C-alpha angles and dihedrals in degrees: 000000000000097000108117091209091057091047089051090048090052090050091050090052099035092120087070088058096055095144094058121083112254094241091052100049097089089055098058119124123256088247092059091044094051093043093050096047095045092046100041110010128101130239092273095051092046091052090048090051090053091049094049101042102020125246092260092057092045090049091050092051093045095051093045092052096044094049094067129095093251115045124187095193119104112251091241090051092051091048095048097045093044088058093042097048093046089058102035111027 
């Protein structure tokens, strides 16, 4: 992730990534970023994520990650974004 805007976004939301060492946060995968923001972020951070990555890319990552045997998304988050993406993506 070499995009400076994404790195800035990660720094702004670093408190959501509390389990990752500070020096490693800017090197997280897109999957971890999307999962963290959709699970724990607020309305503003979700909108910013959509603006930075595009709703199509976020949708693609979300569906790929939620169609595995082990899912780290909260059930309410999966339900909400399944409905949201069906209507808006």
